[in-house]
Each structure stands twice: as structure tokens, then as C-alpha cells.
C-alpha positions, 0 to 999 in steps of 0.5 A: 500500500502506498503512503497516500493510500495509508493516509486515506485509510488511517484509523479514526484516531489522532494518534495514528495520524500524528504518527504518520505525520512524523514518518512523512517529516522524517522521510522528507529529511532523510531523502531530501525529497518533498512528499507534497502529495502525501502532505496534502492528504495528511493535512486534510486528515490532521484538520479533522482533529483541529484544534486538539488538546493534550488530552487527545494525545494522552497528555504527552504534548502540551497545548501550544498558542494558536498559530496564524496560517493566513486565516486557515485552521492551524494543523496540530503538527506532531513532534519531530524526532526525539532530541539527542543523537550524536554527530555535530551540532548546529544553530539555526536562527530566525531573523525578524524579531529574533536577530533584528528588531524589524517589527517596528519597521514592519508596523510602519510599512503595513500601516502605509499599505493599509492607508493606500487601501483605505483602512487603519492598522493596529499593533494587534493586527501586526501581532496576528501576523507574527512569523507568517509569510508574505502571502498570508500577510497580503491575504490579511491586509486585503481582508481588512481593507476598505478598497480592493487591490490585486494581491500581487500589487499589495505584496509589491507595495509592502516589500517596497515599503519595508525594503526602502526603510531598511536601505535608508535607515538600517535595522537595529539588531536585537540585544545579544544578537551580535554577541551570540553569533560571535560565540557560535562562530568561536565554538566552530558551530555551523549556522543557518538563517531560517526566515519566512521573509522574501529573499530580497528583504533577507538580502537587504538585511544581510547587506546592512547588518553584515551578518554571515551564515553558512546556509540561508533558507527563505520563503522562496526556498520552500513549498510551505513556510512556517509553521510547516517544518520544511524550512528547518528540515531544509536548513538541517539537510543543507548543513548536513546535520541531524535535525535532532542536533540543531538548536533552533532560535525563534521568537514567534509561536509559528516559528516554534511550531515549525522547529519543533515539528522538524525535530530541533531543540528549540529555544524561544526568545519571545518578542511581540507574543508571549511564549510559555516554557513547556517540555522540550521548549526553553524560553529565555528573555534575551539572546544575552542569556545564551552562550555557545560551546562545542556541543551547542547552546546553553543558558548562562547560569543554567 
């Protein structure tokens, strides 16, 4: 029986579907091939149980904050491979809100676009999009707009607004970003940037900040952005490091869900939206609380 047939005929329990989701994620990482059709069938089954509580899973997975996926229900992604394993470690960094303090710039850019669309924009609107993709942001903007506009035009307006701001004024780094990057380099750990932003914005940020990474993963590199695990699975594969040996740093619930589903060791540094510590999830107040060593990241004083 093929993988797609197995998914369509799964028994009626969330545990069975989550186990298959784990296999699909693991198969994608091992083979390097996108299991797109299986993912689509699997997503349909997963949504039958959305939202799920920890009780549905026998109390083994703590409840997570609601995820923003462009207005669609958030799939209850399963955990990835267990933490641990052997081999080299690596550090995977989110960008917006984690390394750079870009959220105030995004707020200005989004307000400018919404003014052209005849509507207002609040910080609550911005928080609802934290860690999302450009396509999801455009859908949200248009859903709250007073005047219609083609989605591709709205996307161009937004990227032009944010790009011009970074090119003209730069973008500040978050506290501890420069120090942690230096610590990771000194420890000899490979590092990747894993962002849901478009490549042109990522390139603009890197040109202004002079941050350097061994691997870059952005929105155009994957078929599904965060909270899907594909961005982190791809980064681990490009670094040739087991995801279970990757330390992923995130500031948003969407990013945390993506890294957890990929099987990474996740450390959250919340920015706009609070994130609670949970089994398998470390939460720190700042990147200044972290230090790198040969075996990965550690919390200072922990």
C-alpha cells in the first residue's frame, strides 16, 4: 500500500495520524525529497482533529498558542524526532524579531499599505501576523481593507515599503544578537538563517547588518513556510546535520511550531507574543542569556 493510500485509510484516531505525520517529516529529511502529495492528504486528515488538546494525545504534548496560517485552521503538527543523537551540532536562527528588531519597521510599512487601501492598522493586527509569510500577510491586509487591490500589487507595495526603510535607515539588531553569533562562530558551530521573509528583504538585511551564515533558507526556498517544518528540515539537510542536533532560535509561536515539528531543540526568545516554557521548549528573555560551546547552546547560569 502506498503512503497516500495509508493516509486515506488511517484509523479514526489522532494518534495514528500524528504518527504518520512524523514518518512523512522524517522521510522528507532523510531523502531530501518533498512528499507534497502525501502532505496534502495528511493535512486534510490532521484538520479533522483541529484544534486538539493534550488530552487527545494522552497528555504527552502540551497545548501550544494558536498559530496564524493566513486565516486557515492551524494543523496540530506532531513532534519531530526525539532530541539527542550524536554527530555535530548546529544553530539555526530566525531573523525578524529574533536577530533584528524589524517589527517596528514592519508596523510602519503595513500601516502605509493599509492607508493606500483605505483602512487603519493596529499593533494587534501586526501581532496576528507574527512569523507568517508574505502571502498570508497580503491575504490579511486585503481582508481588512476598505478598497480592493490585486494581491500581487499589495505584496509589491509592502516589500517596497519595508525594503526602502531598511536601505535608508538600517535595522537595529536585537540585544545579544551580535554577541551570540560571535560565540557560535568561536565554538566552530555551523549556522543557518531560517526566515519566512522574501529573499530580497533577507538580502537587504544581510547587506546592512553584515551578518554571515553558512546556509540561508527563505520563503522562496520552500513549498510551505512556517509553521510547516520544511524550512528547518531544509536548513538541517543543507548543513548536513541531524535535525535532532540543531538548536533552533525563534521568537514567534509559528516559528516554534515549525522547529519543533522538524525535530530541533528549540529555544524561544519571545518578542511581540508571549511564549510559555513547556517540555522540550526553553524560553529565555534575551539572546544575552545564551552562550555557545562545542556541543551547542546553553543558558548562562543554567
